[in-house]
Every structure is written in structure tokens, then in C-alpha cells.
LOSESE-646564 format. One record per residue: residue in one letter; x, y negated, z of N, C-alpha, C in turn. Coordinates in steps of 0.02 Angstrom, whole numbers, padded with zeros to 5 digits, always signed. Atoms other than C-alpha are relative to their C-alpha. Example, Ala and Ser with C-alpha at 12.3 -4.5 7.8 and 13.67 -1.06 7.14 Angstrom:
2
A+00045+00059+00000+00615+00225+00390+00045-00060+00000
S-00042+00059-00003+00684+00053+00357-00039-00055+00037
This chain:
362
M+00030-00064+00018+03070-02512-00662-00018+00038+00063
R+00022-00040-00057+02982-02386-00548+00030+00070-00006
P-00025-00069+00001+03083-02228-00510-00057+00049+00012
K+00052-00050-00007+02980-02071-00520-00012+00016+00074
E+00022-00018-00067+02881-02039-00361+00028-00047+00054
M-00022+00048-00050+02948-02195-00275-00053-00056+00005
P+00053+00049-00009+02824-02320-00201+00023-00073-00006
W-00021+00069+00010+02912-02476-00263+00015-00012-00073
Y-00009+00019+00070+02934-02571-00425+00035-00067-00003
M-00035+00063+00011+03053-02706-00482-00023-00029-00068
S+00026+00029+00061+02968-02820-00608+00054-00038-00038
K-00049+00035+00043+03058-02903-00753+00009-00072+00025
Y-00002+00068-00027+03014-03075-00683-00027+00004+00072
P+00022-00003-00070+02991-03109-00495-00063-00039+00014
G+00060+00040-00011+02839-03219-00521-00033-00016-00066
R+00032+00023+00061+02724-03303-00645+00050-00040-00042
I-00046+00036+00044+02814-03374-00795-00010-00075+00004
R+00018+00071-00002+02723-03540-00790-00060-00010+00046
Q+00060+00017-00037+02594-03628-00684-00060+00006-00046
Y+00062+00002+00038+02416-03604-00740-00022-00073-00009
N+00025+00068+00014+02362-03766-00825-00030+00000-00070
E+00035+00006+00063+02279-03832-00983+00038+00031-00059
T-00038-00027+00056+02422-03769-01092-00013+00074-00013
M+00014-00071+00008+02363-03590-01066-00066+00012-00038
N+00065-00009+00033+02193-03621-01147+00007+00004-00076
I-00007-00012+00072+02175-03555-01324-00069+00004-00033
S+00062-00003+00039+02042-03557-01461-00022+00073-00009
I+00025-00068+00015+01932-03409-01506+00041+00031-00056
E-00038-00026+00056+02030-03392-01667+00067+00029+00023
R-00063-00026-00026+02196-03374-01576-00013+00060+00045
R+00017-00057-00043+02114-03260-01448-00011+00063-00042
D+00014-00059+00042+02051-03144-01586+00063+00028-00032
E-00064-00023+00029+02222-03138-01668+00041+00038+00051
L-00041-00032-00052+02307-03094-01505-00030+00066+00023
V+00032-00063-00019+02179-02962-01456+00013+00054-00052
Q-00014-00049+00053+02200-02878-01624+00072+00024+00004
Y-00072-00018-00006+02389-02882-01601+00011+00046+00061
C-00009-00039-00062+02376-02813-01422-00025+00072-00007
Q+00033-00065+00002+02265-02667-01470+00046+00057-00022
E-00045-00053+00022+02406-02572-01555+00046+00024+00056
F-00045-00019-00055+02503-02569-01390-00038+00031+00060
V+00039-00022-00058+02361-02527-01268+00000+00076+00006
T+00002-00072-00014+02374-02355-01188-00049+00018+00055
D+00044-00014-00058+02261-02372-01034-00050-00056+00010
T+00049+00049-00021+02105-02459-00974-00021+00014+00072
V+00026-00006-00068+02040-02492-00798-00059-00048+00005
D+00060+00041-00007+01865-02556-00759-00011-00018+00074
A+00005+00024-00068+01849-02663-00603-00062-00042+00009
S+00057+00042-00017+01705-02748-00514+00021-00050+00053
L-00015+00054-00047+01734-02916-00431-00066-00031+00020
D+00064+00024-00025+01575-02946-00330-00054+00005-00055
G+00049-00012+00052+01476-02876-00477+00022-00022-00070
I-00026+00020+00066+01577-02958-00617+00047+00055-00024
H-00037-00057+00028+01647-02818-00726+00056-00027-00045
V-00058+00023+00039+01822-02855-00790+00043+00061-00018
R-00038-00059+00024+01911-02725-00897+00072-00020-00017
L-00071+00008+00016+02100-02713-00905+00019+00046-00056
Y-00031-00039+00053+02187-02655-01063+00076-00010+00007
T-00072+00009-00013+02372-02620-01037+00041+00059-00025
N-00048-00054+00012+02525-02518-01078+00055-00001+00053
M-00048+00006-00054+02614-02561-00915-00024+00040+00061
P+00024-00044-00055+02599-02422-00783-00006-00035+00067
H+00002+00034-00064+02637-02536-00636-00062-00045+00005
V+00060+00044+00001+02501-02661-00685-00063+00043+00005
K+00058-00045-00004+02378-02517-00712-00010+00024+00072
L+00005-00026-00068+02417-02445-00539-00025-00053+00048
F+00020+00052-00047+02403-02609-00444-00072-00025-00014
Y+00068+00021+00017+02244-02660-00538-00050+00052+00026
S+00044-00054-00023+02167-02491-00494-00008-00001+00076
L+00003+00002-00073+02209-02512-00309-00032-00065+00026
N+00020+00066-00023+02167-02697-00296-00076-00010+00005
W+00072+00014+00007+01984-02694-00348-00043+00062+00012
W+00048-00054+00003+01829-02590-00329-00009+00020-00073
L+00006-00023+00069+01816-02483-00486-00074+00008-00018
T+00069-00003+00022+01659-02476-00591-00006+00043-00063
D+00017-00045+00055+01575-02379-00731+00030-00024-00066
P-00030+00022+00063+01681-02387-00890-00046+00003-00060
S+00047-00002+00057+01529-02351-00999-00038-00065-00008
R+00034+00065+00004+01461-02524-00960+00042-00050-00041
V-00034+00053+00036+01503-02674-01068+00026-00051+00050
P-00027+00046-00050+01621-02788-00968-00021-00072-00012
H+00013+00072+00005+01587-02971-00931+00063-00037-00023
G-00063+00032+00017+01772-03014-00953+00053+00053-00015
Q-00052-00046+00020+01931-02937-01020+00069-00028+00016
V-00069+00018-00012+02115-02938-00973+00043+00046-00043
Y-00050-00037+00038+02249-02884-01096+00068-00016+00031
A-00067+00009-00029+02418-02857-01013+00046+00048-00037
V-00036-00041+00048+02540-02795-01142+00074-00019-00003
D-00072+00008+00014+02727-02771-01162+00011+00023-00072
D-00012-00017+00071+02769-02778-01347+00074+00008-00015
G-00072-00007+00010+02955-02758-01318+00034-00066-00016
G-00029+00066+00012+02983-02945-01333-00002-00022-00072
K+00002+00016+00071+02934-02954-01516-00035-00066-00015
I+00040+00058+00016+02804-03091-01513+00037-00065+00017
K-00031+00065-00013+02862-03272-01523-00046-00043+00042
T+00039+00042-00046+02807-03401-01395-00053-00040-00038
E+00048+00041+00037+02723-03509-01529-00058+00041-00028
K+00055-00043+00022+02617-03359-01579-00047+00015+00058
I+00042-00011-00059+02551-03345-01400-00039-00063+00015
F+00030+00063-00021+02517-03527-01357-00016-00045-00059
E+00017+00050+00051+02433-03664-01459+00025-00069+00020
K-00024+00064-00024+02504-03805-01353+00073+00008+00022
K-00068-00002-00024+02679-03852-01300+00001+00022+00073
V-00003-00027-00067+02730-03759-01143+00069-00007+00029
A-00064-00003-00033+02867-03759-01014+00033+00066-00017
K-00039-00061+00013+03005-03631-01042-00018+00034-00066
P+00019-00031+00064+02968-03603-01227+00047+00056-00021
E-00047-00053+00017+03121-03492-01236-00020+00069+00026
I+00024-00064-00029+03028-03358-01135-00065+00019-00035
N+00059-00022+00037+02905-03264-01245-00042+00048+00043
A+00040-00037-00048+02799-03207-01098-00045-00050+00035
G+00045+00043-00037+02656-03273-00993-00072+00014-00017
A+00072-00012+00004+02467-03291-00990-00035-00056-00039
V+00046+00047+00033+02335-03374-01100-00071+00022+00014
Y+00070-00014-00017+02147-03386-01077-00046-00035-00049
N+00054+00029+00040+01994-03413-01186-00065+00006+00041
S+00059+00000-00044+01842-03464-01083-00063+00023-00036
D+00061-00019+00037+01713-03436-01222-00011+00075+00002
T+00005-00074+00000+01751-03249-01223+00021+00031+00065
K-00023-00024-00065+01814-03235-01043+00056+00051-00008
T-00055-00045+00015+01976-03159-01104+00066-00029+00023
L-00068+00016-00021+02145-03168-01016+00048+00046-00037
I-00051-00040+00035+02298-03110-01114+00068-00016+00030
V-00066+00006-00031+02465-03080-01029+00050+00039-00042
F-00052-00033+00039+02621-03042-01130+00064+00007+00040
N-00070-00013-00019+02783-02963-01072+00018-00021+00071
N-00015+00012-00071+02767-02993-00885-00035+00054+00040
D+00028-00054-00039+02742-02839-00777-00008-00017+00074
Y+00013+00024-00068+02736-02941-00617-00076-00005+00009
Y+00072-00003-00007+02560-02906-00552-00031-00067+00017
G+00025+00066-00017+02542-03083-00487-00013-00045-00060
E+00020+00036+00061+02524-03141-00668-00070+00021-00021
V+00065-00027+00020+02370-03031-00695-00054-00014+00051
K+00051+00006-00052+02280-03042-00528-00034-00069+00001
P+00034+00065-00003+02249-03232-00523-00047-00012-00059
G+00043+00009+00058+02181-03234-00700-00062+00042+00002
T+00058-00043-00007+02066-03089-00663-00052-00032+00046
L+00045+00035-00045+01993-03183-00515-00032-00061-00033
S+00025+00061+00032+01976-03339-00621-00054+00015-00052
I+00054-00020+00046+01871-03246-00750-00066+00003+00039
A+00061-00003-00041+01746-03208-00612-00022-00069+00021
A+00017+00068-00020+01755-03388-00551-00033-00039-00057
D+00026+00035+00059+01723-03454-00727-00073+00018-00011
I+00069-00023+00009+01564-03349-00740-00044-00022+00058
F+00041+00012-00059+01502-03371-00562-00019-00074+00008
E+00015+00070-00016+01517-03560-00546-00048-00030-00051
D+00044+00029+00051+01430-03600-00711-00068+00032-00003
Q+00062-00036+00012+01298-03466-00720-00041+00013+00063
F+00035-00022-00060+01256-03426-00540+00008-00047+00061
G-00009+00046-00056+01311-03572-00430+00036+00031+00058
I-00040-00033-00051+01432-03461-00335+00070-00030+00000
L-00065+00034-00006+01590-03546-00271+00055+00050+00013
S-00059-00040-00012+01760-03464-00281+00050-00041+00040
V-00045+00036-00045+01877-03513-00140+00066+00038+00005
H-00067-00028-00010+02065-03482-00137+00016-00009+00074
G-00010+00005-00072+02082-03443+00046-00004+00068+00033
A+00008-00061-00040+02072-03315+00184-00060-00011+00046
S+00062+00005-00038+01925-03275+00296-00003+00054+00053
A+00008-00046-00055+01878-03191+00458-00062-00022+00039
A+00057+00018-00042+01744-03194+00593+00016+00015+00073
I-00006-00009-00072+01740-03212+00782-00070+00001+00029
D+00068-00005-00028+01584-03153+00873-00053-00009-00054
G+00048+00005+00055+01498-03142+00705-00001-00066-00036
K-00003+00066+00033+01539-03322+00659+00059-00001-00048
G-00052-00001+00050+01635-03325+00496+00031-00068-00013
Y-00034+00062+00018+01762-03455+00443+00046+00012-00060
L-00045+00000+00057+01864-03498+00290+00062-00041+00017
L-00062+00038-00001+02046-03552+00287+00018-00015-00073
I-00009+00021+00070+02067-03650+00126+00067-00035-00004
G-00066+00029+00003+02245-03688+00079+00037+00016-00063
P-00040-00014+00059+02374-03696-00059+00042+00062+00011
T-00043-00059-00003+02494-03555-00096+00051-00007+00056
N-00051-00004-00053+02604-03503+00050-00012-00050+00056
A+00016+00050-00051+02511-03614+00174-00017+00032+00067
G+00014-00032-00064+02486-03485+00312-00070+00028+00006
K+00068-00025-00004+02313-03423+00265-00003+00070+00031
T-00001-00069-00027+02358-03242+00302+00013-00001+00075
T-00018+00003-00071+02440-03284+00469-00059-00019+00043
H+00052+00027-00043+02290-03380+00534-00068+00032-00012
S+00061-00039+00005+02158-03259+00474+00009+00067+00035
Y-00014-00063-00036+02237-03096+00532+00006-00012+00075
G-00014+00011-00071+02292-03172+00697-00062-00002+00043
P+00061+00002-00041+02122-03221+00768-00039+00066-00003
A+00037-00063+00006+02044-03061+00701+00032+00055+00042
I-00036-00051-00039+02178-02957+00785-00003-00016+00075
E-00007+00019-00070+02192-03055+00948-00066-00003+00037
H+00065+00007-00034+02007-03081+00984-00034+00068+00004
P+00031-00066-00007+01915-02928+01053-00060+00011-00046
R+00058-00006+00045+01767-02966+00939+00016-00034-00067
G-00021+00028+00063+01867-03024+00789-00008+00050-00057
E+00007-00041+00060+01835-02960+00613+00038-00033-00057
F-00037+00027+00057+01943-02980+00459-00039+00011-00064
H+00040-00002+00061+01867-03018+00291+00044+00004-00063
Q-00040+00002+00061+01981-03072+00148+00066-00038+00011
D-00068+00026-00008+02162-03121+00123+00017-00055-00049
D-00023+00044+00054+02164-03227-00035-00056-00035-00038
W+00052+00027+00044+01996-03261-00119-00068+00022+00025
I+00067-00015-00024+01814-03272-00066-00050-00028-00049
F+00057+00022+00039+01655-03283-00169-00055-00023+00048
V+00049+00028-00047+01532-03399-00078-00068-00005-00034
H+00068+00001+00024+01347-03368-00108-00042-00045+00045
F+00043+00045-00037+01213-03493-00056-00072+00023-00002
G+00071-00016-00002+01034-03463-00001-00028-00009+00070
S+00034+00011-00065+00911-03510+00138+00044-00040+00048
D-00043+00043-00042+01030-03645+00203+00057+00038+00033
K-00056-00039-00024+01165-03515+00228+00054+00004-00054
A-00056-00014+00045+01337-03489+00151+00028+00067+00021
V-00022-00068-00014+01389-03307+00140+00061+00016-00043
G-00061-00017+00036+01565-03253+00094+00000+00074-00019
H-00006-00068+00025+01581-03097-00014+00073+00016-00015
S-00069-00022+00013+01740-02997-00035+00016-00001-00075
S-00024-00005+00069+01843-03003-00194+00044+00062-00008
E-00048-00054+00007+01980-02874-00160-00017+00059+00046
K+00006-00060-00040+01969-02694-00099+00064+00011+00041
W-00066-00001-00032+02156-02681-00061+00031-00068-00012
F-00028+00067+00003+02260-02837-00031+00071+00000-00029
Y-00065+00013+00030+02406-02896-00135+00032-00055+00040
M-00025+00047-00050+02508-02981+00002+00075-00011-00006
R-00072+00011-00009+02676-03060+00030+00025+00045+00057
T-00028-00042-00053+02785-02941+00129+00026-00042+00058
N-00027+00041-00055+02849-03088+00232-00052-00013+00055
A+00049+00004-00055+02687-03078+00334+00026+00035+00062
M-00027-00037-00057+02787-02960+00443+00047-00043+00043
E-00041+00045-00042+02891-03107+00504-00039-00022+00061
N+00043+00018-00057+02744-03160+00614-00029+00061+00035
Y+00028-00061-00028+02682-02983+00641+00048+00058-00015
P-00053-00048+00014+02836-02870+00653-00025+00072-00008
W+00026-00068+00004+02730-02713+00674-00026+00018-00070
L+00021-00014+00068+02674-02732+00492+00055+00035-00041
E-00055-00028+00038+02846-02675+00436-00010+00075-00013
Q+00008-00072+00007+02811-02491+00467-00056+00016-00050
I+00056-00011+00047+02645-02503+00373+00022-00016-00071
F-00019+00020+00068+02718-02597+00225+00048+00049-00032
R-00049-00047+00029+02860-02473+00203-00033+00064-00026
Q+00036-00059+00023+02730-02338+00175-00048-00015-00057
C+00047+00022+00052+02634-02437+00043+00035-00011-00067
E-00027+00018+00065+02657-02479-00141+00030-00070+00004
L-00037+00063-00006+02787-02618-00152+00019-00027-00069
E-00022+00033+00062+02837-02744-00285+00059-00047+00017
N-00061+00041-00006+03012-02821-00296+00034+00007+00068
V-00038-00020-00058+03073-02738-00137-00007+00076+00006
R+00001-00073-00008+03117-02556-00101-00023+00018+00070
N+00024-00020-00067+03038-02461+00043+00057+00016+00048
D-00057-00014-00043+03212-02419+00107+00048-00059+00005
D-00041+00061-00006+03281-02597+00093+00003-00023+00073
P-00002+00029-00068+03338-02685+00252-00055-00052+00009
R+00056+00044-00016+03210-02794+00339+00005-00068-00033
E-00007+00068+00028+03283-02958+00274-00022-00004-00073
K+00021+00001+00070+03240-02907+00095-00076-00008-00006
F+00073+00007+00001+03055-02909+00143-00022-00072+00015
L+00020+00065-00028+03059-03089+00208-00003-00059-00050
P+00010+00054+00048+03078-03199+00052-00072-00002-00025
S+00070+00009+00021+02918-03262-00031-00018+00043-00061
E+00016-00035+00062+02934-03155-00189-00028+00070+00009
P+00024-00069-00003+02910-02972-00134-00073+00005+00023
R+00071-00011-00015+02733-02906-00124-00013+00073+00021
V+00022-00067-00019+02641-02757-00052-00074+00006-00019
M+00070-00014+00011+02476-02678-00104-00023+00045+00057
V+00016-00034-00063+02394-02625+00059-00075+00001+00013
D+00069-00006-00022+02226-02562+00118-00005-00036+00068
P+00003+00036-00064+02176-02686+00257-00022+00044+00058
R+00022-00046-00052+02101-02540+00351+00058+00039+00030
R-00061-00026-00031+02279-02485+00385+00029-00051+00050
I-00025+00053-00043+02312-02651+00471-00045-00010+00060
L+00049+00002-00054+02153-02662+00574-00043+00063-00005
R+00045-00057+00002+02033-02525+00622-00055-00012-00052
P+00049+00010+00054+01907-02495+00482-00062-00039+00020
E+00061+00036-00022+01761-02560+00586+00013-00074+00011
R-00016+00071-00009+01854-02726+00607+00012-00035-00067
V-00007+00029+00067+01865-02754+00418-00069-00001-00032
V+00069+00007+00026+01704-02822+00341+00002-00027-00071
D+00005+00021+00070+01649-02855+00163-00042-00063-00009
E+00044+00059+00006+01532-03000+00202+00000-00037+00067
I+00005+00041-00061+01528-03145+00326-00047-00058-00013
R+00036+00063+00004+01411-03288+00361+00048-00055+00023
I-00052+00051-00011+01518-03446+00355-00028-00057+00043
Y+00021+00053-00046+01503-03570+00500+00047-00060-00003
N-00048+00055+00002+01661-03675+00480+00051+00011-00055
C-00054-00003+00050+01794-03716+00351+00060-00040+00027
F-00062+00034-00021+01974-03762+00392+00043-00012-00061
L-00044+00018+00056+02074-03855+00260+00071-00007+00028
L-00067-00004-00029+02257-03819+00292+00047-00050-00032
K-00055+00041+00026+02402-03939+00277+00060+00014+00044
R-00063-00010-00037+02583-03931+00331+00038-00067-00001
D-00030+00067-00003+02643-04104+00386+00034-00010+00068
P-00036+00007-00064+02779-04111+00521+00002-00072+00026
N+00000+00070-00021+02764-04301+00524-00066-00023+00030
D+00067+00017-00026+02583-04297+00580-00011+00038+00066
S+00010-00031-00065+02550-04264+00765-00070+00030+00007
M+00067-00027-00002+02368-04227+00730+00002+00074-00020
V+00004-00071+00017+02331-04040+00732-00067+00017-00031
L+00067-00016+00024+02143-04033+00705-00045-00060+00004
R+00051+00052-00003+02010-04159+00659-00057+00018-00047
S+00058-00014+00042+01836-04149+00586+00001-00046-00061
M+00005+00038+00062+01797-04211+00411-00073-00004-00021
E+00065+00004+00032+01641-04272+00323+00002+00041-00065
P+00000-00040+00062+01587-04163+00174+00030-00037-00060
D-00027+00037+00057+01626-04300+00047+00075-00010+00006
E-00072+00009-00011+01796-04331+00126+00038+00064-00016
A-00033-00064+00012+01839-04146+00119+00002+00016-00075
V+00001-00011+00073+01786-04134-00064+00053-00044-00033
D-00049+00046+00029+01891-04287-00106+00071+00024+00015
F-00066-00025-00020+02039-04213-00011+00022+00057-00046
L-00017-00056+00042+02032-04053-00112+00010-00021-00073
S-00004+00020+00070+02006-04141-00278+00064-00039-00015
R-00061+00040+00009+02160-04251-00250+00063+00037+00020
A-00058-00039-00022+02274-04115-00182+00046+00014-00059
P-00047-00017+00055+02433-04084-00284-00017+00067-00033
E+00026-00064+00027+02368-03905-00303-00076-00008+00002
K+00070+00022+00000+02194-03959-00356-00048+00055+00023
W+00048-00046-00032+02051-03879-00259+00036+00052+00043
Y-00042-00049-00035+02192-03790-00167-00003+00067-00036
N+00009-00062+00038+02179-03663-00307+00042-00001-00064
N-00043-00003+00059+02321-03627-00428-00012+00063-00041
Y+00020-00059+00039+02232-03472-00496-00047-00018-00057
L+00051+00018+00048+02104-03567-00599+00028-00004-00071
T-00021+00000+00070+02113-03550-00789-00043-00047-00042
T+00042+00047+00037+01980-03679-00837+00005-00068+00034
F-00016+00066-00025+01999-03866-00819-00046-00052-00034
G+00037+00053+00031+01920-04034-00862-00054-00029+00045
E+00047+00038-00041+01789-04156-00799-00062+00040+00018
R+00061-00038-00014+01640-04039-00815+00012+00051+00055
K-00016-00049-00052+01724-03903-00713+00013-00034+00067
D-00012+00036-00063+01782-04030-00583-00065-00021+00033
R+00065+00020-00028+01605-04095-00562-00036+00060+00032
R+00034-00059-00025+01538-03920-00539+00033+00024+00065
R-00034-00022-00061+01671-03873-00411-00012-00048+00058
A+00014+00050-00053+01645-04035-00315-00070+00011+00028
E+00069-00011-00021+01458-04001-00310-00006+00061+00045
L+00005-00062-00039+01482-03824-00244+00037-00006+00066
F-00036+00010-00063+01613-03873-00115-00041-00044+00047
K+00041+00043-00043+01500-04012-00051-00058+00039+00030
K+00054-00042-00025+01359-03886-00036+00024+00044+00058
L-00030-00041-00053+01474-03773+00066+00012-00041+00063
F-00020+00040-00058+01536-03913+00180-00060-00029+00037
K+00061+00022-00035+01359-03972+00219-00027+00055+00045
I+00023-00057-00039+01322-03798+00285+00051+00020+00053
A-00055-00022-00044+01492-03754+00361+00048-00059+00008
P-00039+00062-00008+01573-03913+00432+00075+00011-00010
P-00071-00006+00014+01752-03942+00371+00043-00034+00053
Y-00051+00028-00045+01906-03976+00479+00066+00000-00037
L-00068+00002+00025+02081-04028+00431+00046+00028+00054
L-00040-00037-00049+02206-03913+00516+00074-00002-00021
N-00071+00006+00014+02392-03951+00524+00037+00060+00029
I-00027-00064-00024+02479-03783+00534+00074-00003+00019
V-00068+00004-00028+02648-03850+00588-00001+00014+00075
A+00007-00015-00072+02581-03823+00764+00015+00074+00011
P-00014-00071-00015+02629-03658+00850-00060+00044-00017
V+00052-00046+00022+02531-03507+00790-00053+00010+00054
D+00049-00013-00053+02450-03476+00960-00045-00061+00012
K+00041+00061-00009+02392-03658+00972-00053-00005-00055
V+00047+00001+00056+02314-03650+00799-00055+00051+00011
R+00048-00054-00012+02230-03486+00844-00052-00021+00052
N+00046+00021-00053+02155-03558+01004-00046-00056-00023
L+00043+00053+00027+02090-03711+00911-00054+00029-00044
I+00051-00034+00041+02002-03597+00787-00052+00032+00045
F+00047-00030-00048+01926-03499+00932-00047-00052+00029
Q+00040+00051-00034+01867-03658+01017-00051-00032-00047
T+00045+00031+00049+01793-03734+00859-00059+00045-00014
L+00055-00047+00014+01692-03578+00821-00046+00007+00060
K+00040-00006-00061+01635-03568+01002-00047-00060+00008
D+00039+00061-00007+01576-03749+01001-00056-00003-00052
């Protein structure tokens, strides 16, 4: 719960209830039943724009409403949204089998997320952890963009050095934040772009990265590599850690902060758009002495498609052969424009940073 006038919140669950996979997909009929059920609990709406995709939140959870409002650029509520998110606490009344149409892990927990792609509707029950809502919201935009507009959604971080943008594409907790903030901070002409998700637009043989988030929903353990972040984080909205907790409470992987990146870097060093020149696919393998090597576009696509966290993206809510073909096509298009490299981040942070500098320079 969130004490009155305190900038922190302890969620009922410390993370997502289940991994996003095919078991979360529901029919239009089940979607309509659940939306009708949710409507009696909804007390607030928030209208957000994700690179032009309008996604409306319906909720009765104040913490989710607050973080959703801070996370995205807000848009005109009089417009009809492209997608919808229902995030509702019904007091634990609904049964798991009434939410899901397929067998799921942890059936004893009547909470979690489901998605209907036909109507672009995400429904979250009984989980006030914001990290259950945010990934599904991004995936609604991805679902629309990749099919209708040929825009690729990348789970990664991004920055630019001397105007040359790069993507760090990696699975959850792979060091994307560390290796995007670092070069942007350390290089005199570094710029920071995004922390978690980039929309890649194509045109005139260029790949341009657009921002997804206005404020960043980050792990507080980023301050382990950048201790000076502690003072900033303690002044921000926090999740699952108190602003007066000792430092060690900020270091596990669960606590989050909602922070304006312009508090971390000077506003002129934070950009909403970059032209992408290189892509770095991150891995963490202490048994491999290789730190950096170039990849062919087909090899990089195959690497991502075979990764345990497919496409290095555990936010996706749509699955199957057709979606895989589309994502492979768009990633190949990206890698032909912005050459891919495999980067082993077990190397020291400063070594990785210098390799990124050198690659962009070359």
C-alpha cells in the first residue's frame, strides 16, 4: 500500500504473476465477458500515446494510474483509442478459470494478464505491480506497428555518440541500462535515448529509433554501477522499496523507480529520436573469452529467434509462425542497415564502453 503523501508503494506481488506466453491469449468472447465484468470496478482512465498509438488505461488501482500517467506521453481522451488496458482489482473474487481459457502456471493465484489481439485489449486482474501493465501496453503498440506499418519494436536500450545511434538488444536484466547510460554519460558528445523499448522506423535506407517512454520505469539496482543515482532515486516515485530504506534494499532486482531521464542527464543530452548505425546483441557468458564480434544479418536474426527469451523480448503478447516471420523480416531489415555485433558483457564495464565507442567511430 502507498501511505498518504509518501513517494513509495509496496505491491501485492513483487513481479509479474506468470511469463507472457500463448496461455495468456483469449478469444473475443472471453475478452468481452471480462471487459463487461471489469467495467463495474473501473474508477479512472488515462490516455497515453506510444509513438502515436493511443492506448487507454481503465483502472481502479491508484498506483497503476499514477505510474501509467508518468510513464507515457498523455494524449487527447476525446479520441477513440487504438488499444485498451483494463487493470482491475476485484478484491480477489474472480476465479482463475474465468480469466484464462488455457491451463496456466500457478492456477491457485487468481491474478495476472490476458490479451486479445483482435481487439488490442490487455486485461490485468489483481496485480498492482506496474511491471504487469507496462509490458502489455508496449506490446499492444508492437502488435499494431509490426503488422500495419512495418515498424519494429525492440526490447533494448539506445543512445548516440557524435550523432551515431546504437541499440543494445538484450534479455531482461542483461545490462542494457548500464551500457546505454554509461557511454552517454562518459562521452562528451553522448546522448541518451531510451532505457527499455525502441520503435524502429524505416525509410530512405535509414533506420530511425523513436522513443516509447517519457519517464523510465527502471530497476533501482542501476545505482550499483552509478552510485550517484541513489540521491536521485530517493526523490522519485518508488515501487517495492521505501525512499528511507537503507541502500542495500535498493540493490535486488525487484524494486523499481519511475524517473524522468532529464534528472539523470542534462535535458539537452536526452533525445527522442536517433538514427541507428549499429546494433549490439548482448550475452553474458563467462566461459567465452570473446567480447565483441561482428555478425551477418541472417546470423543475428537466427540468434534472436533461437534465444531462450525469443527475440530477446519477454514483453510480447502475440505468438506463432506468422508473427515470427514478420519479426524476422523486420530485424533483418534493421541489421542490413545497422550492422549487428555480439557483445559479451561479462567484460569490465569500461572495456565494453570503449568497444562501443570504437565500433561507432569505425
